[in-house]
N, C-alpha and C positions, 0 to 999 in steps of 0.2 A: 834798310840797306841803301847806301848812297848810290846815286847814278854816276858811274865813272867811265862812261864811254864818250870820248870826245876827240875832236881833231884840232890840232894847232898848226899854224904855218909860221915858221921862223927862218932865220938865216944863220948859217954857221959862221965861224971866224973868217972863212974865205969868201963870205958873201953869197954862198950858194943857198938856194931855197930848200928848206927842210919841211917835210910833212910829218908831223908827229901824231900818231893815233894810239890811244890807250883803250884797253879792254879789261873788264873785270875778270879776275881769276879766283881770288879768295881761297876757300877750302875745296872748291869744286874739283881741283886736281887730285885731292885725296880720295874723293868719291869715285872719280873716273879711274884712279889707280886700282882701287879694290875691285871694281867691275872688270878691269883687264886682268888683274892677277888671278882671279878665280875663273877666268875664261868663260864668263857669262855670254859674251858676244858670240863666241864660237858655237856654244850650245844652242843659242837662239837661231843663228843663221842656218844651222843644219835642219831646223824644224820649220822655220818660217822664213823663206827667202824674201829678198827685197820686193816691195810692192812696186809694180810697174807704174811709170809716169811720175815717180818720186825720186829725187836726187839722192836721198839718204837710205841706207839699209834699215831693215826692221830693228836690228840690234842698236844702231846709232840713235834711233828715235826713242827706243825704250831707255837707253842710257841717258838721254837728255831728260826724260821724264823723271828718272831717279835722281839726277842732279838737281832738278827743280824741286822735287819732293824733299830733298835734304838741304834746300836753301834756307830753311828756318825763317820763312817769311809767310805771312798770312795771305797766301796766294793759291788759287785753285790749281791742282795738279794737272787738270786736263786743259782748261782754257788758259794757256800760258801767256797769250798776248804779246806785249812788247818786252817781256822779261828777257827773252833770248837776245835782244839787241845789245844788251850790256855785256854779253859773254864774248870771250875769245873762242867762238864755236869751232874754228878750224883746229885749234890746239886740242880742244876737248873731244871733238867728234870726228875729226879727219880733214885732210886738205880739201879745199874747195867748198866746204860747208858754209852756207850763208844763213843768217837768222831767219830769212823768209822761208827757208826749207822746212822750218819747224812750225808750220801753220796748223790751224785747228783741223783742217781737212786731212793732213798727213797723220796727225795723232789719232784722229777718229778711225781712219782706215786701218791703222796698225792695231787698234783695239778690236776692230772687227776680225782681223786676221788671228789675233790671240784667241778670241772667242771661237772661231771656226776650228782652230787646232785643239782647244781645250785648255782653259786657264789653269785648272787644277793639275792636269798632266804636265803642262809646260813648266809650272812652278816646281813641281816635284823633281823634274829632270834637271833643272838649273840648280836647285838646292842640293840634290844628291851629288852632283858633280863638284860643286863648291866645297861641300863638307867632306867629301872623299879626299880632296886635296889637302885638307887640314890633317888627315889621318888621326882624327879625334876619336877617343873611346867613348861611345855614348852608353850610359847606364841608366839614365832617366829620360823619359819623354813625358811632357806635360800637355794635357789636352783641355781645351776650354772653348767657350763661344762668347760672343758679344753681339749686341744688336746695334744697328745703325739706323737712326730715324731720318726719314726724308719727307719732303713735302712736294705736292704737285701730282700730276697725272703721268703715267708711264705707258709707252707704246708696247703692247704685248706682241712679240715677234714669234713667227713660226720657228720651231726647233730650239726653243730656249730651255729644253729639258725640264719643263714644268716649274722653272724658277719664277716665284711670285713675290712681288713687293706688296705686302699686305699688313693688316693689323695683327699684332701678337703681343706676347709678354715683353714689355720694353724694359731693358736693364738701365735705360736712361730715364725711366719714369716719364716717358712721353706717350701715354696711351692714346693721345689724340692724333698721333701721326702714324702713317704707314712706315714699315721698316723692312730691312732684310737682315740676315744673320751671317756673321763671319765666324767660321770655325777654324781653329789653328792648333797645330801641334809644334812645340818647340823642344829642343834638347835642354840638358841641365844648365847650359850657358845662355839660354834665351834665344838661340838661333832657330828661326822657323824652318821646319822640315816639311810641313804640309799645310795647305790652306784651301778652303773651299767656301763658296757662298751657299747659303740655304734660304729657303722660304722664310718670310717674316714670322710665320706661325709654326715653324719647325720645332718639334720636341727635342729638348737638349739630350734626353736619355737616348734617343735614336741617333742623333747626329754624332754624339760623342762615341757611341759604340761603333758607328760606321768609320769614324776617323781612326780609332784604335785598330780596327781590322785593316784599314788601308795602310797605315804606317808600319804594321808588322811585316809587310812584304818587303820593305826596304831595310829591315834590321837583320843582322847576322843571327841566325837561329841558334848558333852555338854559344852566344853570349847572353848572360842574364841581364835583361833590360826590364825596368819597372815602368809601367804605364800609370801615371798619376792623374787623377781627375777628381772633381768636386762631387758633392752629393747627388747631382743630377745623374751621374753615371750609375750610382749604386741602386740597382734593382735586382730582384731575385733572377729575373730573366737574363739580364746582362752578365752578371757574374757567372751564371751557369753556362751561358753561350761562350764566354771567354775563359773557361776554366783552365785552358792550357797556356794562357798568357799571365805573366806576373803583373798584378795590379795593386795599387794603393788608392784608397778612396775614403771620403768622409761619409760616415753612416748617418742618414737622416734621423733626427731625433723623433720623428713621427712614427717610426717603426716601434711596435710594442716592446720587443726585446731590448731595443736601445733605450727606450724610456725607463724600463725597469733597471737597466744597468746604470743609467745616469743618476738614479735615485738611491743607489746602493750606498751603504756605509762601508767604505773600503780603506785600505791602507796604501796610499800612493808611495811610489819610490822616486827619489830625486833623480834628475838627469844632469848631464853636463851642459845642457842648454838652459841658460839662466831663465828662471821664472816658470819652468815647466816641470811637472811631475807626471808619472804614468802608472797605470795599473792595467794588467791584461788578463784575458781569459780566452779560451777556445769557444768558437761559435760554429754552428752548422746552418746558419741562415741560408735559405734558398737551396738547401741540400749540398752546399759546398763547405768543406772544412776550411776554416779561416781563423785568423787571430784578430780579436777586437782589442784595441788599445784605447782605454779611456784616459784622456789627457786633462790635466788640471792646469789651466793657464792663469798665472797671476795677472797678466796684462789684459786678457779677455775678461777676467773677473772684475777688474777695476772699471772697465767700460760698462759691463752689464750691471754693476752696482748702481751706477749713476742712473741708468735707465730704470732699474728696479725701484729705486726710491721715488723717482718721478712718477712712475706708473702706480705705485702703492697709494700715493695721495689721491690720485684720480680714481683708482679702483674703490677706495673707501666710500667716496661720494656715490659712485655707481652701485656699490653693494647696498648702501642705505636705501637707495631708490628701489632696488630689486627686492629688498626685504619688505618694504612697505607694500609694493605692488603684489607680491606673490604670497606673503605670509600674514602680515599684520592687518591688511585690509579685508582679509577673508574671514568668514564665519564657518565654524565646523560643527557637525552634528554630535561629535563626541570629542572629549579631550585628547584621546589617543590619536585621532586624525590630525589635530593641531600639532601634537608632539612629533608625529611622523613627518609632517610637512616641514616643520622647522628643522628637524634633523637632516632631511634631504637637502634643504637649502644650505645648511652649514657644511655638509659634505662637498657641495659644489663651490664653497668659498672657504677653503681651509686656512687662509691667512687671517681669518677673523674669529672672534668668539663672542658669546652673549655676555654683555656686562649687566644686562637686566633681562629677565624672562619671567613673565607671569601669564597664567591662563585664567581668564575670567568667565564666569557663567553669566549669560544674558538672556532675557526673555525677548523673543522676536515675534511680531504679529504675523498671523497667517491669513488675514483677510485682505491683504494687499494695500491697506491704508497706511498713510504716513504718520509719523509721530510716535511718541512714547505710548505704549499700550496702557489702557485704563483697566481698572478692576472689571472683570467679566469679559474683556476682549479675548478672542481666541489667540493663543500664543503657544510657542514651543520653546524648549530650552536649547540654546546653542552656546558655542564657546568662541571667544576672541583671544588673540594673543597680543600682549603688550611687551615689546622687546626693543632693546638697544644693543648695538654692537660696538666693539673696539678691536684693536689689533691683537692677534694671538702672537705675542712676542716670541714664544718658543717656536712656533711654526715659521714665523718670519726669519728667525735666526737659522733654522734648518734649511730654509729655502735659499738664504744668502750663502750658506756654506757650500751649496751645490752649484752656485754660479761659476762660470768660467770653465765648465766641463764640456768636452765634446769627444766623439768616438771616431777613431780611424780604424780601418780594416785592411788586411792584406791576406792573400792566399799563400804567401810564403811564410809558413809557420816558423821557420828557422831565423827569419830576419829579426834582429834585435828591436825591441820596442823603441829605443831612442833613435835608431836609424829610420824607422818608419816615420817618426815625427820629423826628423831632419829632412827626409825626402819630400814629405808632404809640404813642409814650410817652403820648399823651393818652388812650389806652385805659383808663387808671386812672379816668377820669370815670365810666364805667359800673360799674367795680368798686366805686367809692365809693358809687354808688347802691345796689348790692346790700348793702353793709355797713350803709347807712342802714336798709334794709328789715328787716335781721336784728338790728338793735340792740335790746337788751332794753328800753331806755327808750322805744323806739318802740312796744313792746307787741305786735308781730306776729311775733316770732321763732318763736313756737309758734302753730299754728293749731288752734283748738278746735272749729270747726264740723264737723258730721258729714255734711252733704250736699255732694257734689262741685260741684254747681251754685252753691251759696252760696260755696264756697271760691274758685271762679273769679271770682265777683263781688267777693269781699273782696280778692283780689289786685289787681283794678282800682282799688279804693279805696286800697289801699296805695300803688300807683304814682302815683295821682292826688295823694296826700298828698306824695309826693316831688316831684311837679311844683310843688305850691303852695309847698313849702319852697324849691326852687331858684329859682322866680320871685320869692319874697319876698327872698331873698338878693341876686338880681340887681338888683332895684329899689333896695334900700338902697345897694348898692355904686355903682350908676349915679348916683343922686342925690348921694351924697357926693362922687363924682369930679367931676360936672358943676358943683357949687357950691363945690368946693375945701374942703369941710369934712371933719372926721374924727370918729372914735368911739374912745374909749380901749379898747385890747385888754386881755387878762388881766394884762399886765404894766404897765398904766396908760400905755402908750405910744400915741400917736395912729396910727390906721390908717384908710384909706378902703376896706379890704377885710375888714370883720368878718364872721364867720360868722353866719348867721341864728340858730343855736342860742345863740350868745353874746349876741346882741341880746335874744332871748327871756328868757335868764337875768337880764338887766338890767331886765326889765319885771315881775318877780315882785312880789307884794304890792300891786299896783294894785287898788283895790276901788271898786265903785259903791255909794254911800251914798244911800239914799232916806229922806227925812224927811217923815212925814205928820203935819200939824197941822191940826185942824179940817177934815179931809177934803181938804186941799190938799197935794199932793206936790211936794217939792223934791228934785232929783237933783244930786248932786255926785260928782266923781271924786276919791278920796283917794289920797295917796302918789304923786302924779304929779310927777316931778322935771324940772328944766330939760333934762337930757340926753335924757330920754324924749320930752319935748315937741318938742325939735329934730328927732328922728327922725320923729315923727308928722307934723309940719309939712312936712318934706321929701317925705314919701311922698304927701301930697295928700288931697283931700276924701274919697276912699273909705275912708281910715283915720281921718281926723279925726272922722267922725261917731260913731265908737265911743268916743272919749275926751273930746270937747269938747261 
């Protein structure tokens, strides 16, 4: 992002001295407008008043952190440094605001205040207020977790509610680093409704259950809302405990009943969702009546076939080594022992068959001496197996036919199979949210704070930033659709569903120009084009005040 904060001294046509100051605005006014429109500042100020000895309110500092987080530059969200010097901070944060007001000490103290109040509680209250203003009908909530790897040592504080940065199962495949876990619940449009930090070694099945219970309190009990979660949620204990909640989950293939179903010969039914077929039956797993929907996915099958063929070549080599070690190198006291051992081996390796199989009788010395026994040496008769293996093509084809299958479950027996699949596929909304939080351009993929309490507060700011992003995108798409207007996409084709990121990129290089002549200040917005003006006008007065 260009540095565009500078001063010029010129003279006007009358020879009077003019001081011209420019400040960066870009898309920051859109972010600030969403923050204002959904009254986030008011919610924050009621709960966390202004910190003494600081010029800015708590809400203004949080607003600044969100604007920085959506700057789409690889810059740390907490240690902002000189970034604020480029902004028109008075326009964005209030009259009298100076860049030096947004120092690391002020940001750190606000994080402490957020922690003292409760990051999870504060976020829930802000999100509930914002989403209520939308009057949106929520029928799906998606719950998931992700891990955030960190390096260095951390100061353990008193009263951190047991929050620990420690080693655990890393979803980033960084088992060498300590981590913490972020749990998040989003609605069907990907808007966060709940967020919480967990210990680095927290069990997903416990954290997901806790989040489902927590979010139920904020949902109208008279409305049918489905809680969607991945296989970490699906345990007999969880589905029994949440029997009065409608849920949809992925059934782990490690469950015996699921393994049996996945290997069944069944007749799938086509769906309107391209590439997917379904078959369903009633299950009473965990003592809960539910419907299991076995899904056959063309796309998943294509992926699994590549892996299957690659592993098959490797497994043949490994199977030959196993056969030699456990079957053909052994000697048996009777031929039946050898046959039984070879049969057991084949049962454990169903994708192979014997291309050659012979049992030979051999004389073995009993005196412990080496070499071939001579006439008169004490011996006993034993048996050896000479065998070679090849692929069992029939078994391989059967195994391939069952690739691409997985099982979904719901305790709403009446919900159509295709709807269950449709709702579960929407689980990608929460996954996209986590990708957003970990994006390098968002600047929070790595956490640099050393106090666990501040990390918990920072996570709340991170997810609040995601909420502002998703609300901004929603508002732009809604107004475009309602007015029948469009915005050109990256290929210059009209769309009424642009991403907010793309809109932001189209607002680059907008600057605030202040001209001071004889003590009189005139303010103008430079580089504002018709397309940008259209978006601002559509969004309304909360956004217009930053640009006009």
